[in-house]
Chimera marker file (.cmm) of the C-alpha trace (Angstrom):
<marker_set name="trace">
<marker id="1" x="-4.893" y="18.516" z="19.463" r="1" g="1" b="0" radius="0.5"/>
<marker id="2" x="-6.454" y="15.984" z="21.813" r="1" g="1" b="0" radius="0.5"/>
<marker id="3" x="-5.199" y="12.443" z="22.275" r="1" g="1" b="0" radius="0.5"/>
<marker id="4" x="-8.226" y="11.159" z="20.333" r="1" g="1" b="0" radius="0.5"/>
<marker id="5" x="-7.815" y="13.333" z="17.258" r="1" g="1" b="0" radius="0.5"/>
<marker id="6" x="-5.631" y="12.167" z="14.378" r="1" g="1" b="0" radius="0.5"/>
<marker id="7" x="-2.513" y="14.162" z="13.560" r="1" g="1" b="0" radius="0.5"/>
<marker id="8" x="-2.988" y="16.838" z="10.902" r="1" g="1" b="0" radius="0.5"/>
<marker id="9" x="-2.007" y="16.048" z="7.312" r="1" g="1" b="0" radius="0.5"/>
<marker id="10" x="1.559" y="17.131" z="6.588" r="1" g="1" b="0" radius="0.5"/>
<marker id="11" x="2.151" y="19.075" z="3.379" r="1" g="1" b="0" radius="0.5"/>
<marker id="12" x="5.391" y="19.857" z="1.589" r="1" g="1" b="0" radius="0.5"/>
<marker id="13" x="4.890" y="23.100" z="-0.339" r="1" g="1" b="0" radius="0.5"/>
<marker id="14" x="7.539" y="23.942" z="-2.955" r="1" g="1" b="0" radius="0.5"/>
<marker id="15" x="7.106" y="27.396" z="-4.493" r="1" g="1" b="0" radius="0.5"/>
<marker id="16" x="9.730" y="29.546" z="-6.220" r="1" g="1" b="0" radius="0.5"/>
<marker id="17" x="7.841" y="32.730" z="-5.341" r="1" g="1" b="0" radius="0.5"/>
<marker id="18" x="8.656" y="33.692" z="-1.753" r="1" g="1" b="0" radius="0.5"/>
<marker id="19" x="5.695" y="36.052" z="-1.254" r="1" g="1" b="0" radius="0.5"/>
<marker id="20" x="3.191" y="33.466" z="-2.520" r="1" g="1" b="0" radius="0.5"/>
<marker id="21" x="4.862" y="30.717" z="-0.484" r="1" g="1" b="0" radius="0.5"/>
<marker id="22" x="4.274" y="32.517" z="2.815" r="1" g="1" b="0" radius="0.5"/>
<marker id="23" x="0.697" y="33.410" z="1.979" r="1" g="1" b="0" radius="0.5"/>
<marker id="24" x="-0.218" y="29.877" z="0.896" r="1" g="1" b="0" radius="0.5"/>
<marker id="25" x="1.514" y="28.382" z="3.945" r="1" g="1" b="0" radius="0.5"/>
<marker id="26" x="-0.557" y="30.625" z="6.193" r="1" g="1" b="0" radius="0.5"/>
<marker id="27" x="-3.766" y="29.538" z="4.423" r="1" g="1" b="0" radius="0.5"/>
<marker id="28" x="-2.815" y="25.855" z="4.712" r="1" g="1" b="0" radius="0.5"/>
<marker id="29" x="-2.119" y="26.253" z="8.432" r="1" g="1" b="0" radius="0.5"/>
<marker id="30" x="-5.402" y="28.107" z="8.993" r="1" g="1" b="0" radius="0.5"/>
<marker id="31" x="-7.140" y="25.013" z="7.559" r="1" g="1" b="0" radius="0.5"/>
<marker id="32" x="-5.372" y="22.645" z="9.955" r="1" g="1" b="0" radius="0.5"/>
<marker id="33" x="-2.447" y="21.410" z="7.867" r="1" g="1" b="0" radius="0.5"/>
<marker id="34" x="1.124" y="21.097" z="9.068" r="1" g="1" b="0" radius="0.5"/>
<marker id="35" x="3.404" y="22.627" z="6.421" r="1" g="1" b="0" radius="0.5"/>
<marker id="36" x="7.059" y="22.355" z="5.492" r="1" g="1" b="0" radius="0.5"/>
<marker id="37" x="7.997" y="24.698" z="2.666" r="1" g="1" b="0" radius="0.5"/>
<marker id="38" x="10.866" y="25.865" z="0.523" r="1" g="1" b="0" radius="0.5"/>
<marker id="39" x="11.471" y="28.081" z="-2.502" r="1" g="1" b="0" radius="0.5"/>
<marker id="40" x="14.014" y="25.631" z="-3.936" r="1" g="1" b="0" radius="0.5"/>
<marker id="41" x="13.127" y="22.574" z="-6.016" r="1" g="1" b="0" radius="0.5"/>
<marker id="42" x="16.426" y="20.968" z="-4.961" r="1" g="1" b="0" radius="0.5"/>
<marker id="43" x="15.703" y="21.552" z="-1.271" r="1" g="1" b="0" radius="0.5"/>
<marker id="44" x="12.137" y="20.335" z="-1.799" r="1" g="1" b="0" radius="0.5"/>
<marker id="45" x="13.455" y="17.099" z="-3.268" r="1" g="1" b="0" radius="0.5"/>
<marker id="46" x="15.752" y="16.617" z="-0.270" r="1" g="1" b="0" radius="0.5"/>
<marker id="47" x="12.853" y="17.212" z="2.133" r="1" g="1" b="0" radius="0.5"/>
<marker id="48" x="10.588" y="14.817" z="0.225" r="1" g="1" b="0" radius="0.5"/>
<marker id="49" x="13.212" y="12.084" z="0.417" r="1" g="1" b="0" radius="0.5"/>
<marker id="50" x="13.775" y="12.484" z="4.160" r="1" g="1" b="0" radius="0.5"/>
<marker id="51" x="10.166" y="12.727" z="5.397" r="1" g="1" b="0" radius="0.5"/>
<marker id="52" x="6.894" y="11.104" z="4.367" r="1" g="1" b="0" radius="0.5"/>
<marker id="53" x="4.311" y="13.760" z="3.502" r="1" g="1" b="0" radius="0.5"/>
<marker id="54" x="0.572" y="13.451" z="3.155" r="1" g="1" b="0" radius="0.5"/>
<marker id="55" x="0.934" y="15.498" z="-0.039" r="1" g="1" b="0" radius="0.5"/>
<marker id="56" x="3.724" y="17.262" z="-1.934" r="1" g="1" b="0" radius="0.5"/>
<marker id="57" x="2.566" y="20.456" z="-3.661" r="1" g="1" b="0" radius="0.5"/>
<marker id="58" x="4.802" y="21.981" z="-6.338" r="1" g="1" b="0" radius="0.5"/>
<marker id="59" x="4.061" y="25.436" z="-7.762" r="1" g="1" b="0" radius="0.5"/>
<marker id="60" x="4.612" y="25.469" z="-11.534" r="1" g="1" b="0" radius="0.5"/>
<marker id="61" x="3.945" y="29.138" z="-12.256" r="1" g="1" b="0" radius="0.5"/>
<marker id="62" x="6.827" y="30.778" z="-14.122" r="1" g="1" b="0" radius="0.5"/>
<marker id="63" x="9.230" y="30.165" z="-16.968" r="1" g="1" b="0" radius="0.5"/>
<marker id="64" x="10.654" y="26.659" z="-17.056" r="1" g="1" b="0" radius="0.5"/>
<marker id="65" x="8.913" y="25.545" z="-13.889" r="1" g="1" b="0" radius="0.5"/>
<marker id="66" x="6.807" y="22.790" z="-15.451" r="1" g="1" b="0" radius="0.5"/>
<marker id="67" x="9.700" y="20.680" z="-16.832" r="1" g="1" b="0" radius="0.5"/>
<marker id="68" x="11.719" y="21.272" z="-13.652" r="1" g="1" b="0" radius="0.5"/>
<marker id="69" x="8.755" y="20.281" z="-11.476" r="1" g="1" b="0" radius="0.5"/>
<marker id="70" x="8.104" y="17.167" z="-13.584" r="1" g="1" b="0" radius="0.5"/>
<marker id="71" x="11.743" y="16.160" z="-13.077" r="1" g="1" b="0" radius="0.5"/>
<marker id="72" x="11.505" y="16.608" z="-9.285" r="1" g="1" b="0" radius="0.5"/>
<marker id="73" x="8.173" y="14.774" z="-9.235" r="1" g="1" b="0" radius="0.5"/>
<marker id="74" x="9.705" y="11.844" z="-11.104" r="1" g="1" b="0" radius="0.5"/>
<marker id="75" x="12.696" y="11.756" z="-8.734" r="1" g="1" b="0" radius="0.5"/>
<marker id="76" x="10.402" y="11.738" z="-5.706" r="1" g="1" b="0" radius="0.5"/>
<marker id="77" x="8.289" y="8.919" z="-7.188" r="1" g="1" b="0" radius="0.5"/>
<marker id="78" x="11.418" y="6.855" z="-7.965" r="1" g="1" b="0" radius="0.5"/>
<marker id="79" x="12.325" y="6.875" z="-4.256" r="1" g="1" b="0" radius="0.5"/>
<marker id="80" x="8.802" y="6.966" z="-2.794" r="1" g="1" b="0" radius="0.5"/>
<marker id="81" x="6.384" y="5.428" z="-5.326" r="1" g="1" b="0" radius="0.5"/>
<marker id="82" x="3.401" y="5.920" z="-3.001" r="1" g="1" b="0" radius="0.5"/>
<marker id="83" x="4.061" y="9.641" z="-2.450" r="1" g="1" b="0" radius="0.5"/>
<marker id="84" x="1.228" y="11.806" z="-3.799" r="1" g="1" b="0" radius="0.5"/>
<marker id="85" x="2.449" y="14.857" z="-5.717" r="1" g="1" b="0" radius="0.5"/>
<marker id="86" x="0.314" y="17.623" z="-7.216" r="1" g="1" b="0" radius="0.5"/>
<marker id="87" x="1.177" y="20.760" z="-9.145" r="1" g="1" b="0" radius="0.5"/>
<marker id="88" x="-0.462" y="24.079" z="-8.335" r="1" g="1" b="0" radius="0.5"/>
<marker id="89" x="-0.725" y="27.124" z="-10.577" r="1" g="1" b="0" radius="0.5"/>
<marker id="90" x="-2.843" y="30.143" z="-11.389" r="1" g="1" b="0" radius="0.5"/>
<marker id="91" x="-3.320" y="29.228" z="-15.031" r="1" g="1" b="0" radius="0.5"/>
<marker id="92" x="-4.142" y="26.161" z="-17.093" r="1" g="1" b="0" radius="0.5"/>
<marker id="93" x="-1.367" y="23.618" z="-17.333" r="1" g="1" b="0" radius="0.5"/>
<marker id="94" x="-1.399" y="20.588" z="-19.554" r="1" g="1" b="0" radius="0.5"/>
<marker id="95" x="0.597" y="17.752" z="-18.055" r="1" g="1" b="0" radius="0.5"/>
<marker id="96" x="1.844" y="15.131" z="-20.486" r="1" g="1" b="0" radius="0.5"/>
<marker id="97" x="3.424" y="12.713" z="-18.018" r="1" g="1" b="0" radius="0.5"/>
<marker id="98" x="2.225" y="10.338" z="-15.309" r="1" g="1" b="0" radius="0.5"/>
<marker id="99" x="3.695" y="12.669" z="-12.723" r="1" g="1" b="0" radius="0.5"/>
<marker id="100" x="2.065" y="14.557" z="-11.009" r="1" g="1" b="0" radius="0.5"/>
<marker id="101" x="-1.203" y="13.012" z="-9.887" r="1" g="1" b="0" radius="0.5"/>
<marker id="102" x="-3.134" y="16.223" z="-10.567" r="1" g="1" b="0" radius="0.5"/>
<marker id="103" x="-2.909" y="19.951" z="-11.199" r="1" g="1" b="0" radius="0.5"/>
<marker id="104" x="-4.739" y="22.239" z="-8.782" r="1" g="1" b="0" radius="0.5"/>
<marker id="105" x="-5.860" y="25.397" z="-10.587" r="1" g="1" b="0" radius="0.5"/>
<marker id="106" x="-6.597" y="28.044" z="-7.996" r="1" g="1" b="0" radius="0.5"/>
<marker id="107" x="-6.597" y="31.450" z="-9.793" r="1" g="1" b="0" radius="0.5"/>
<marker id="108" x="-5.420" y="32.525" z="-6.383" r="1" g="1" b="0" radius="0.5"/>
<marker id="109" x="-8.692" y="31.545" z="-4.940" r="1" g="1" b="0" radius="0.5"/>
<marker id="110" x="-7.734" y="30.227" z="-1.490" r="1" g="1" b="0" radius="0.5"/>
<marker id="111" x="-10.886" y="28.105" z="-1.222" r="1" g="1" b="0" radius="0.5"/>
<marker id="112" x="-10.202" y="26.441" z="-4.590" r="1" g="1" b="0" radius="0.5"/>
<marker id="113" x="-6.655" y="25.723" z="-3.402" r="1" g="1" b="0" radius="0.5"/>
<marker id="114" x="-7.877" y="24.128" z="-0.152" r="1" g="1" b="0" radius="0.5"/>
<marker id="115" x="-10.607" y="22.218" z="-2.022" r="1" g="1" b="0" radius="0.5"/>
<marker id="116" x="-7.959" y="20.847" z="-4.403" r="1" g="1" b="0" radius="0.5"/>
<marker id="117" x="-5.737" y="19.742" z="-1.511" r="1" g="1" b="0" radius="0.5"/>
<marker id="118" x="-8.685" y="18.085" z="0.246" r="1" g="1" b="0" radius="0.5"/>
<marker id="119" x="-9.654" y="16.278" z="-2.972" r="1" g="1" b="0" radius="0.5"/>
<marker id="120" x="-6.082" y="15.041" z="-3.498" r="1" g="1" b="0" radius="0.5"/>
<marker id="121" x="-5.894" y="13.784" z="0.088" r="1" g="1" b="0" radius="0.5"/>
<marker id="122" x="-9.351" y="12.159" z="-0.140" r="1" g="1" b="0" radius="0.5"/>
<marker id="123" x="-8.428" y="10.329" z="-3.368" r="1" g="1" b="0" radius="0.5"/>
<marker id="124" x="-5.392" y="8.948" z="-1.545" r="1" g="1" b="0" radius="0.5"/>
<marker id="125" x="-7.422" y="7.304" z="1.228" r="1" g="1" b="0" radius="0.5"/>
<link id1="1" id2="2" r="1" g="1" b="0" radius="0.2"/>
<link id1="2" id2="3" r="1" g="1" b="0" radius="0.2"/>
<link id1="3" id2="4" r="1" g="1" b="0" radius="0.2"/>
<link id1="4" id2="5" r="1" g="1" b="0" radius="0.2"/>
<link id1="5" id2="6" r="1" g="1" b="0" radius="0.2"/>
<link id1="6" id2="7" r="1" g="1" b="0" radius="0.2"/>
<link id1="7" id2="8" r="1" g="1" b="0" radius="0.2"/>
<link id1="8" id2="9" r="1" g="1" b="0" radius="0.2"/>
<link id1="9" id2="10" r="1" g="1" b="0" radius="0.2"/>
<link id1="10" id2="11" r="1" g="1" b="0" radius="0.2"/>
<link id1="11" id2="12" r="1" g="1" b="0" radius="0.2"/>
<link id1="12" id2="13" r="1" g="1" b="0" radius="0.2"/>
<link id1="13" id2="14" r="1" g="1" b="0" radius="0.2"/>
<link id1="14" id2="15" r="1" g="1" b="0" radius="0.2"/>
<link id1="15" id2="16" r="1" g="1" b="0" radius="0.2"/>
<link id1="16" id2="17" r="1" g="1" b="0" radius="0.2"/>
<link id1="17" id2="18" r="1" g="1" b="0" radius="0.2"/>
<link id1="18" id2="19" r="1" g="1" b="0" radius="0.2"/>
<link id1="19" id2="20" r="1" g="1" b="0" radius="0.2"/>
<link id1="20" id2="21" r="1" g="1" b="0" radius="0.2"/>
<link id1="21" id2="22" r="1" g="1" b="0" radius="0.2"/>
<link id1="22" id2="23" r="1" g="1" b="0" radius="0.2"/>
<link id1="23" id2="24" r="1" g="1" b="0" radius="0.2"/>
<link id1="24" id2="25" r="1" g="1" b="0" radius="0.2"/>
<link id1="25" id2="26" r="1" g="1" b="0" radius="0.2"/>
<link id1="26" id2="27" r="1" g="1" b="0" radius="0.2"/>
<link id1="27" id2="28" r="1" g="1" b="0" radius="0.2"/>
<link id1="28" id2="29" r="1" g="1" b="0" radius="0.2"/>
<link id1="29" id2="30" r="1" g="1" b="0" radius="0.2"/>
<link id1="30" id2="31" r="1" g="1" b="0" radius="0.2"/>
<link id1="31" id2="32" r="1" g="1" b="0" radius="0.2"/>
<link id1="32" id2="33" r="1" g="1" b="0" radius="0.2"/>
<link id1="33" id2="34" r="1" g="1" b="0" radius="0.2"/>
<link id1="34" id2="35" r="1" g="1" b="0" radius="0.2"/>
<link id1="35" id2="36" r="1" g="1" b="0" radius="0.2"/>
<link id1="36" id2="37" r="1" g="1" b="0" radius="0.2"/>
<link id1="37" id2="38" r="1" g="1" b="0" radius="0.2"/>
<link id1="38" id2="39" r="1" g="1" b="0" radius="0.2"/>
<link id1="39" id2="40" r="1" g="1" b="0" radius="0.2"/>
<link id1="40" id2="41" r="1" g="1" b="0" radius="0.2"/>
<link id1="41" id2="42" r="1" g="1" b="0" radius="0.2"/>
<link id1="42" id2="43" r="1" g="1" b="0" radius="0.2"/>
<link id1="43" id2="44" r="1" g="1" b="0" radius="0.2"/>
<link id1="44" id2="45" r="1" g="1" b="0" radius="0.2"/>
<link id1="45" id2="46" r="1" g="1" b="0" radius="0.2"/>
<link id1="46" id2="47" r="1" g="1" b="0" radius="0.2"/>
<link id1="47" id2="48" r="1" g="1" b="0" radius="0.2"/>
<link id1="48" id2="49" r="1" g="1" b="0" radius="0.2"/>
<link id1="49" id2="50" r="1" g="1" b="0" radius="0.2"/>
<link id1="50" id2="51" r="1" g="1" b="0" radius="0.2"/>
<link id1="51" id2="52" r="1" g="1" b="0" radius="0.2"/>
<link id1="52" id2="53" r="1" g="1" b="0" radius="0.2"/>
<link id1="53" id2="54" r="1" g="1" b="0" radius="0.2"/>
<link id1="54" id2="55" r="1" g="1" b="0" radius="0.2"/>
<link id1="55" id2="56" r="1" g="1" b="0" radius="0.2"/>
<link id1="56" id2="57" r="1" g="1" b="0" radius="0.2"/>
<link id1="57" id2="58" r="1" g="1" b="0" radius="0.2"/>
<link id1="58" id2="59" r="1" g="1" b="0" radius="0.2"/>
<link id1="59" id2="60" r="1" g="1" b="0" radius="0.2"/>
<link id1="60" id2="61" r="1" g="1" b="0" radius="0.2"/>
<link id1="61" id2="62" r="1" g="1" b="0" radius="0.2"/>
<link id1="62" id2="63" r="1" g="1" b="0" radius="0.2"/>
<link id1="63" id2="64" r="1" g="1" b="0" radius="0.2"/>
<link id1="64" id2="65" r="1" g="1" b="0" radius="0.2"/>
<link id1="65" id2="66" r="1" g="1" b="0" radius="0.2"/>
<link id1="66" id2="67" r="1" g="1" b="0" radius="0.2"/>
<link id1="67" id2="68" r="1" g="1" b="0" radius="0.2"/>
<link id1="68" id2="69" r="1" g="1" b="0" radius="0.2"/>
<link id1="69" id2="70" r="1" g="1" b="0" radius="0.2"/>
<link id1="70" id2="71" r="1" g="1" b="0" radius="0.2"/>
<link id1="71" id2="72" r="1" g="1" b="0" radius="0.2"/>
<link id1="72" id2="73" r="1" g="1" b="0" radius="0.2"/>
<link id1="73" id2="74" r="1" g="1" b="0" radius="0.2"/>
<link id1="74" id2="75" r="1" g="1" b="0" radius="0.2"/>
<link id1="75" id2="76" r="1" g="1" b="0" radius="0.2"/>
<link id1="76" id2="77" r="1" g="1" b="0" radius="0.2"/>
<link id1="77" id2="78" r="1" g="1" b="0" radius="0.2"/>
<link id1="78" id2="79" r="1" g="1" b="0" radius="0.2"/>
<link id1="79" id2="80" r="1" g="1" b="0" radius="0.2"/>
<link id1="80" id2="81" r="1" g="1" b="0" radius="0.2"/>
<link id1="81" id2="82" r="1" g="1" b="0" radius="0.2"/>
<link id1="82" id2="83" r="1" g="1" b="0" radius="0.2"/>
<link id1="83" id2="84" r="1" g="1" b="0" radius="0.2"/>
<link id1="84" id2="85" r="1" g="1" b="0" radius="0.2"/>
<link id1="85" id2="86" r="1" g="1" b="0" radius="0.2"/>
<link id1="86" id2="87" r="1" g="1" b="0" radius="0.2"/>
<link id1="87" id2="88" r="1" g="1" b="0" radius="0.2"/>
<link id1="88" id2="89" r="1" g="1" b="0" radius="0.2"/>
<link id1="89" id2="90" r="1" g="1" b="0" radius="0.2"/>
<link id1="90" id2="91" r="1" g="1" b="0" radius="0.2"/>
<link id1="91" id2="92" r="1" g="1" b="0" radius="0.2"/>
<link id1="92" id2="93" r="1" g="1" b="0" radius="0.2"/>
<link id1="93" id2="94" r="1" g="1" b="0" radius="0.2"/>
<link id1="94" id2="95" r="1" g="1" b="0" radius="0.2"/>
<link id1="95" id2="96" r="1" g="1" b="0" radius="0.2"/>
<link id1="96" id2="97" r="1" g="1" b="0" radius="0.2"/>
<link id1="97" id2="98" r="1" g="1" b="0" radius="0.2"/>
<link id1="98" id2="99" r="1" g="1" b="0" radius="0.2"/>
<link id1="99" id2="100" r="1" g="1" b="0" radius="0.2"/>
<link id1="100" id2="101" r="1" g="1" b="0" radius="0.2"/>
<link id1="101" id2="102" r="1" g="1" b="0" radius="0.2"/>
<link id1="102" id2="103" r="1" g="1" b="0" radius="0.2"/>
<link id1="103" id2="104" r="1" g="1" b="0" radius="0.2"/>
<link id1="104" id2="105" r="1" g="1" b="0" radius="0.2"/>
<link id1="105" id2="106" r="1" g="1" b="0" radius="0.2"/>
<link id1="106" id2="107" r="1" g="1" b="0" radius="0.2"/>
<link id1="107" id2="108" r="1" g="1" b="0" radius="0.2"/>
<link id1="108" id2="109" r="1" g="1" b="0" radius="0.2"/>
<link id1="109" id2="110" r="1" g="1" b="0" radius="0.2"/>
<link id1="110" id2="111" r="1" g="1" b="0" radius="0.2"/>
<link id1="111" id2="112" r="1" g="1" b="0" radius="0.2"/>
<link id1="112" id2="113" r="1" g="1" b="0" radius="0.2"/>
<link id1="113" id2="114" r="1" g="1" b="0" radius="0.2"/>
<link id1="114" id2="115" r="1" g="1" b="0" radius="0.2"/>
<link id1="115" id2="116" r="1" g="1" b="0" radius="0.2"/>
<link id1="116" id2="117" r="1" g="1" b="0" radius="0.2"/>
<link id1="117" id2="118" r="1" g="1" b="0" radius="0.2"/>
<link id1="118" id2="119" r="1" g="1" b="0" radius="0.2"/>
<link id1="119" id2="120" r="1" g="1" b="0" radius="0.2"/>
<link id1="120" id2="121" r="1" g="1" b="0" radius="0.2"/>
<link id1="121" id2="122" r="1" g="1" b="0" radius="0.2"/>
<link id1="122" id2="123" r="1" g="1" b="0" radius="0.2"/>
<link id1="123" id2="124" r="1" g="1" b="0" radius="0.2"/>
<link id1="124" id2="125" r="1" g="1" b="0" radius="0.2"/>
</marker_set>
């Protein structure tokens, strides 16, 4: 990175599926994002409260993940009201709360995932 270029956006990626976490992180990095990641919602909350992220991405695929992710999202927003949080999944999710900002549906289509992240970051600016 040159002195004239802005720093890359910093993502926090929280995903309970270790194999998917590594693959997504690699894709994010290939597209120029800095990534912190964890498989634990509790650890993700701790990270989100200690560092300002350009975007927090929470995977909601799996049993019970949506209510747990909504709880973490709400806790993040209580401490950092301006923090953008999105959910990501491979199937349709209906969100009935004000948290998260959006749901990125990627059908494990890496380009759709990156497009969703770019859209979330663009809406923020």
